[in-house]
N, C-alpha and C positions, 0 to 999 in steps of 0.2 A: 611161558617162555621166559627165560632169565635174561637180564641185561648183561652186556659184556662188562668185565671188570675194568676196562679202560676204553677210552675213545681216541680215535685218531683225529687230532686237530690239524687244520691247515696251517701252514707256516704263515704268520701274519705278514702283511706287506709293510714295508718301512714307511714311517711318516715322511712327509716331504722334506723335513729338515735333517734327516738322517741319511748319510751316505753309506752304501754297502759296496764292498769290493770283494771279489773272489779270487782265489789263487791257491797255490801250493804253499803250505805253512813251512817257513824256513827259520833257522836259527844260525846266527853267526856270533862268534865271541873272540875276544882277545884280552890280554892283560897288558896295560900300560905300565911302564916304569917311570916314576916321577922323582926327581931330585928336588928337595927343598933346602933352602939355605938360611932360614930364619926359624926361631922357636915357634912363633905364631905367624902364619903366612896364608894369604888367600891367593891361590894360583888359578888363573882362568884357563879352563880346559875346553872351552866351547869349540875352538877351532879343531882340536884333535878329535873330539867326539863327532863333530860334523863330518870330518874326513873319513872316519871309520864307518859311519852310517852310509855315506855316499859310495864307499867301496863294497859294502855288503849288498847282497842280492835282495834284501828286504826293501820293498817300496812303501809299504804301509804296515804299521805295527807300533812297537814300543821299544825304546832303548832303556835298559836297566844298567845303571852305573853304581858300582859298589866298591867301597874302600875295604881293603883286606887288612885293616889295622884298627885297633881299639882306641887310638888317640888321634884319629883323623876322620874327617867326614866331608859333607857337601852342603853348600848353600846355593840357592838359585836367586840371584839378585843382579843389580846393575853394578858396573865397575867404576863409578865415579870416585876419584881419589879420596875426597873428603869423606864420602860415605864409607869407603873401605876402612879408613882410619877410625871412624865412629864404630864400625862393626868390631874392630879389634879392641877398642875401649870397652864395648859391651861385654865381650868375652872376659875381660879382666874384672869387670864388675860382677858378672855372674859367678865366676869361679876364680877368685884371686889366686895368684901364684904363691904368695908368701904368707899363707895362713896355715894353721894346723890341719892336717888330714891324716886319718888313721893309716891310709895307704902309704904315706910317706914316713911313717913311724917304724923304725927298725925293730922295735919290740913287738909290733903287731903285724908286720908285713915283710915279705922277703924281697920286695921290689926295691932295688937300689937306685932307680932312675928318679925317684921323687917327682913323679909326674901325675899325681892325682888330679890336679887342675886340668891337665890335658884330657884325661878320661872323662871328666865331668863335662867339659866343653863339647867333646865329641858326642856325648849323650844328648846334649841340647840340640845340635844341628842334625844329627842322624848320620847313619853310615851309608845310606844309599838314596838314589833318586830314580824315578821313572819318568821318561820324557816321550811324548807321542812322536811318531815318525809318520810323515805324510808326504807322498810323492818322492820318497827317497831322501827327505830332508828333516832335520829336527824341527819340531813345531814349538817354537819359543816366542814369547811376546817380544815386542820391539826392544825393550831394554834388558830382557832376561839373559843372563850369562850363567854358566855352570862353573862354580868356584870350588876347587878342592881346598879344604880347610885343614891346614897343618897346625897341630897344637903341641907337638913334641919334637920339633926339628932342631937343627937341620937333620935330615934323614933321607933315606932311599925308600920310596913307597911304591906299592902296587895298587893299581885300580883295575878292577875287572869290568869289562864292557860286554854286554850281551844284547843284541838286537833280535827281536822275534816278530814274526808277522808273515805277510805275503809279498 
């Protein structure tokens, strides 16, 4: 008698420290319009994101936040004024505005905005974040805030939000 090619395993029970929830998988999405008024600006979007999640039918899952631009991104940090000033200083140290970049050189690039520093800064912070959603609320640490990072403002920006789960 031959052995079966596969075996049916029982679904493992969850360890005591893991929470399982069941429900119908749902997705809700929208695009926020954001106006920035400085070249480099950190704009707190936590309140807007929390309101979106609370309006969505998803109680447990994940919120994905994505910049629809190559010269803007996101950081997750606290919003103490001196720290935010330090973060802006860090961006200038990482990718200074007034140095030579091939992207800004008219002989090498067709970009007239001269915004290579903005592209490089956005690469450092990243263009998206994923945040857990638990009981219909963002699951953030005590000091964590979602900061939209503008590197080529002033500008009109779009941020796509998508919450997925049950």
